[in-house]
Backbone as numpy.savetxt, mean C-alpha at the origin, in Angstrom:
# Nx Ny Nz CAx CAy CAz Cx Cy Cz
-11.96 -5.32 -10.64 -10.78 -6.16 -10.51 -10.90 -6.95 -9.21
-11.65 -8.02 -9.28 -11.94 -8.83 -8.10 -10.68 -9.45 -7.50
-9.74 -9.87 -8.34 -8.51 -10.48 -7.83 -7.72 -9.49 -6.98
-7.73 -8.23 -7.36 -6.98 -7.22 -6.61 -7.50 -7.08 -5.19
-8.80 -7.26 -5.00 -9.38 -7.16 -3.66 -8.86 -8.25 -2.74
-8.44 -9.37 -3.31 -7.96 -10.49 -2.51 -6.46 -10.42 -2.21
-5.76 -9.48 -2.84 -4.33 -9.34 -2.59 -4.11 -8.85 -1.17
-3.18 -9.48 -0.48 -2.86 -9.12 0.90 -1.77 -8.05 0.89
-1.96 -7.00 1.65 -0.93 -5.98 1.85 -0.51 -6.04 3.31
0.79 -6.01 3.56 1.27 -6.01 4.94 2.59 -5.26 5.03
2.81 -4.64 6.17 4.08 -3.96 6.40 5.16 -4.93 6.87
4.75 -6.15 7.21 5.71 -7.15 7.68 6.33 -7.89 6.49
7.35 -8.70 6.78 8.00 -9.45 5.70 7.49 -10.88 5.60
6.49 -11.24 6.38 5.88 -12.57 6.27 4.44 -12.48 6.79
3.68 -13.53 6.47 2.29 -13.59 6.91 2.09 -14.94 7.57
1.64 -14.95 8.81 1.44 -16.20 9.54 0.58 -17.16 8.73
1.02 -18.42 8.68 0.26 -19.45 7.99 0.56 -19.56 6.51
1.47 -18.70 6.00 1.82 -18.71 4.58 3.33 -18.71 4.42
3.76 -19.23 3.29 5.17 -19.19 2.91 5.31 -18.44 1.59
6.40 -17.72 1.45 6.67 -17.05 0.18 7.22 -18.10 -0.78
6.46 -18.38 -1.81 6.90 -19.33 -2.82 7.80 -18.65 -3.85
7.50 -17.37 -4.12 8.27 -16.64 -5.13 8.25 -15.15 -4.81
9.42 -14.54 -4.87 9.54 -13.08 -4.81 9.43 -12.60 -6.25
8.41 -11.84 -6.55 8.09 -11.51 -7.94 8.79 -10.22 -8.38
8.58 -9.14 -7.66 9.10 -7.85 -8.11 8.93 -6.81 -7.00
9.64 -5.73 -7.13 9.44 -4.56 -6.27 8.44 -3.66 -6.96
7.52 -3.09 -6.20 6.49 -2.24 -6.79 6.44 -0.92 -6.05
6.17 0.14 -6.80 6.03 1.48 -6.22 4.79 2.12 -6.80
4.11 2.87 -5.97 2.91 3.59 -6.39 3.02 5.03 -5.90
2.77 5.95 -6.81 2.78 7.37 -6.45 1.41 7.96 -6.77
0.83 8.64 -5.81 -0.46 9.29 -6.01 -0.34 10.73 -5.54
-0.75 11.65 -6.41 -0.73 13.08 -6.07 -2.14 13.62 -6.25
-2.64 14.29 -5.22 -3.97 14.89 -5.27 -3.89 16.37 -4.97
-4.64 17.16 -5.71 -4.76 18.58 -5.39 -5.67 18.75 -4.19
-5.34 19.71 -3.34 -6.16 19.90 -2.14 -7.39 20.76 -2.41
-7.33 21.61 -3.39 -8.48 22.45 -3.72 -8.64 23.62 -2.77
-9.41 24.60 -3.21 -9.58 25.83 -2.45 -10.24 25.58 -1.10
-11.30 24.76 -1.07 -12.03 24.54 0.17 -11.13 23.89 1.22
-10.39 22.87 0.82 -9.49 22.20 1.76 -8.42 23.17 2.25
-7.91 23.98 1.34 -6.87 24.95 1.70 -7.43 25.97 2.69
-8.62 26.49 2.42 -9.23 27.48 3.29 -9.53 26.88 4.66
-10.15 25.70 4.68 -10.48 25.09 5.97 -9.22 24.68 6.72
-8.16 24.31 5.98 -6.88 23.98 6.62 -6.27 25.21 7.28
-6.32 26.34 6.60 -5.81 27.59 7.19 -6.61 27.97 8.43
-7.92 27.81 8.36 -8.80 28.11 9.49 -8.47 27.20 10.67
-8.35 25.91 10.39 -8.04 24.94 11.45 -6.68 25.22 12.06
-5.71 25.56 11.21 -4.36 25.86 11.69 -4.37 27.09 12.60
-5.12 28.10 12.23 -5.19 29.33 13.00 -5.75 29.06 14.40
-6.76 28.20 14.48 -7.40 27.93 15.76 -6.88 26.66 16.45
-5.88 26.02 15.87 -5.30 24.82 16.48 -6.21 23.61 16.41
-7.03 23.53 15.38 -7.96 22.42 15.21 -7.42 21.42 14.19
-8.07 20.27 14.11 -7.72 19.28 13.09 -8.25 19.73 11.74
-7.49 19.48 10.70 -7.91 19.81 9.35 -8.48 18.56 8.68
-9.78 18.35 8.87 -10.40 17.14 8.34 -10.38 17.10 6.81
-10.41 18.25 6.17 -10.34 18.29 4.70 -9.02 17.71 4.20
-7.91 18.14 4.81 -6.61 17.59 4.44 -6.50 16.12 4.82
-7.03 15.76 5.97 -6.99 14.36 6.40 -7.70 13.46 5.39
-8.85 13.91 4.91 -9.58 13.12 3.91 -8.77 12.98 2.63
-8.11 14.06 2.23 -7.28 14.00 1.01 -6.15 12.99 1.19
-5.49 13.01 2.33 -4.41 12.05 2.58 -4.94 10.62 2.62
-6.11 10.43 3.23 -6.71 9.09 3.27 -7.06 8.62 1.87
-7.60 9.51 1.04 -7.94 9.16 -0.34 -6.68 8.79 -1.13
-5.62 9.56 -0.94 -4.36 9.29 -1.65 -3.78 7.95 -1.20
-3.82 7.66 0.09 -3.29 6.39 0.60 -4.09 5.22 0.06
-5.41 5.35 0.05 -6.26 4.29 -0.47 -5.97 4.04 -1.96
-5.81 5.11 -2.73 -5.50 4.96 -4.16 -4.14 4.30 -4.36
-3.16 4.66 -3.54 -1.83 4.05 -3.64 -1.89 2.56 -3.32
-2.65 2.18 -2.29 -2.78 0.77 -1.94 -3.49 -0.01 -3.05
-4.51 0.59 -3.66 -5.20 -0.07 -4.76 -4.25 -0.29 -5.94
-3.38 0.67 -6.19 -2.40 0.52 -7.27 -1.42 -0.61 -6.96
-0.97 -0.72 -5.71 -0.08 -1.81 -5.33 -0.76 -3.15 -5.58
-2.02 -3.27 -5.18 -2.75 -4.52 -5.37 -2.91 -4.84 -6.85
-3.24 -3.84 -7.66 -3.42 -4.06 -9.10 -2.11 -4.53 -9.73
-1.00 -3.92 -9.35 0.31 -4.32 -9.88 0.66 -5.74 -9.47
0.28 -6.12 -8.26 0.54 -7.50 -7.81 -0.18 -8.49 -8.71
-1.44 -8.21 -9.02 -2.21 -9.10 -9.89 -1.60 -9.15 -11.29
-1.25 -8.01 -11.83 -0.66 -7.94 -13.17 0.62 -8.77 -13.26
1.41 -8.77 -12.19 2.70 -9.48 -12.19 2.61 -10.90 -11.64
1.39 -11.37 -11.33 1.21 -12.75 -10.90 1.39 -13.00 -9.42
1.40 -11.96 -8.61 1.51 -12.12 -7.17 0.16 -12.15 -6.50
0.16 -12.56 -5.24 -1.09 -12.52 -4.47 -0.93 -11.78 -3.15
0.24 -11.13 -2.98 0.47 -10.32 -1.78 1.58 -9.31 -2.06
1.57 -8.26 -1.28 2.67 -7.29 -1.28 3.13 -7.18 0.16
4.38 -7.55 0.40 4.92 -7.53 1.77 5.91 -6.37 1.92
6.19 -6.05 3.17 7.14 -4.96 3.44 6.65 -3.62 2.95
5.35 -3.40 2.95 4.78 -2.16 2.43 5.21 -0.98 3.31
5.66 0.05 2.64 6.06 1.29 3.30 5.39 2.43 2.55
4.92 3.43 3.27 4.35 4.57 2.58 4.81 5.86 3.24
4.95 6.87 2.41 5.40 8.18 2.85 4.47 9.23 2.28
4.30 10.29 3.04 3.50 11.43 2.59 4.44 12.55 2.19
4.04 13.31 1.20 4.83 14.46 0.79 3.90 15.59 0.37
4.43 16.78 0.37 3.66 17.95 -0.04 4.38 18.59 -1.21
3.61 18.94 -2.23 4.16 19.60 -3.41 3.65 21.03 -3.46
4.33 21.86 -4.23 3.83 23.23 -4.42 2.51 23.17 -5.16
1.77 24.24 -5.10 0.49 24.29 -5.80 -0.61 23.54 -5.08
-0.51 23.43 -3.75 -1.57 22.79 -2.95 -1.83 21.34 -3.34
-0.76 20.59 -3.48 -0.90 19.17 -3.81 -0.23 18.34 -2.72
-0.84 17.20 -2.42 -0.27 16.25 -1.46 -0.06 14.94 -2.19
0.91 14.18 -1.71 1.20 12.92 -2.36 1.47 11.82 -1.36
1.22 10.61 -1.82 1.55 9.41 -1.07 2.38 8.53 -1.98
3.49 8.06 -1.44 4.35 7.14 -2.17 4.36 5.85 -1.37
3.97 4.76 -2.01 3.92 3.46 -1.35 4.77 2.47 -2.15
5.47 1.59 -1.44 6.24 0.57 -2.13 6.27 -0.69 -1.30
6.62 -1.78 -1.95 6.69 -3.07 -1.28 7.21 -4.11 -2.25
7.18 -5.36 -1.82 7.65 -6.47 -2.62 6.48 -7.37 -2.97
6.25 -7.55 -4.27 5.20 -8.45 -4.72 5.71 -9.88 -4.54
4.89 -10.72 -3.93 5.24 -12.12 -3.72 4.07 -13.01 -4.10
4.39 -14.28 -4.28 3.35 -15.28 -4.43 3.41 -16.15 -3.19
2.33 -16.14 -2.41 2.24 -16.91 -1.17 1.53 -18.23 -1.40
1.90 -19.21 -0.60 1.19 -20.49 -0.55 0.91 -20.81 0.92
-0.17 -21.52 1.19 -0.43 -21.92 2.58 0.69 -22.80 3.11
1.07 -22.60 4.35 2.16 -23.36 4.97 1.60 -24.67 5.53
1.15 -25.52 4.63 0.62 -26.81 5.05 1.77 -27.77 5.33
1.52 -28.78 6.13 2.55 -29.78 6.42 3.02 -30.46 5.14
2.08 -30.72 4.25 2.41 -31.36 2.98 3.38 -30.50 2.16
3.08 -29.20 2.06 3.95 -28.31 1.28 5.33 -28.22 1.93
5.35 -28.06 3.24 6.62 -27.91 3.96 7.48 -29.17 3.79
6.89 -30.36 3.93 7.67 -31.58 3.80 8.15 -31.80 2.36
7.34 -31.43 1.40 7.71 -31.57 -0.01 8.83 -30.62 -0.40
8.86 -29.44 0.19 9.84 -28.41 -0.18 10.82 -28.10 0.96
11.00 -29.02 1.88 11.79 -28.74 3.07 13.23 -28.33 2.75
13.84 -28.91 1.76 15.21 -28.54 1.40 15.26 -27.11 0.90
14.24 -26.73 0.14 14.18 -25.36 -0.39 13.88 -24.35 0.71
13.06 -24.72 1.68 12.66 -23.80 2.75 13.81 -23.59 3.73
14.51 -24.65 4.07 15.61 -24.54 5.03 16.81 -24.04 4.31
C-alpha cells in the first residue's frame, strides 16, 4: 500500500505549508498483542532487578507501529492524505496482553500556495 506510506501523521492540528481542504472523518485503531511467555519471564526478571524490560518495550513499539499503519490505511481508504491530532494510549489486558489505541482526524491537505490561498481566501478566513 504505497499511498499509505505517504500519509502524514501528526499530533498537531495543522502542518506547516499545508491547509486542510477537507475534514474527512475521525479514525480509531486498536491493536492488542500477546506478550508471550518469554516477554513475561524477562519482564518479571527485569522488574525484580529494577532493569528495563526490553521484551515488553518491543511489544509496545510493535503495537504502536501497527496502530499507526492502520490509521494511515484508513486515511487512504477514506480519501485523506493525513491524520492530524493523533493521540495514542497504552493499556494492559488480562492474559498477558498489551494494547495501543490510536485515534485522530483524517483530512485532505493541499499545499498552502499563494494561488490557492488567494482563490479560496473567503473560505479560509
